[in-house]
C-alpha positions, 0 to 999 in steps of 0.5 A: 211434110211432117208439119203439114200432116200434123196441122192438116195441110195434106192436100198440097205438096210440100212445095205448094205449102211452102210457096203459099206461106212464102207468098203471104209473108214476102211483102216486098216480093223480093223472093227472100224473107227477112226476120222482120218480114217473117215475124210481121207476117206471122203476127198479121195472119192468125192462121199462120200463127196457129200453124207455127204454134202447133208446129212447136206443140208436141201434143199434136205429134202425140195425137198423130202417133196415137191415131196411126 
């Protein structure tokens, strides 16, 4: 939920958010993500790469804290 809030995905539940990400990168649809699937999925989807990058960038956390 915190990652969603930091990155502007507050219009869906944490479960919906996770399912959306999972469906996009679980290419063999086996219900599991291998490290290879995760890396390839993030590399192939620019918006996911941005999301992951923002999640590790603490400047966004500071902005959220400053803006209440």
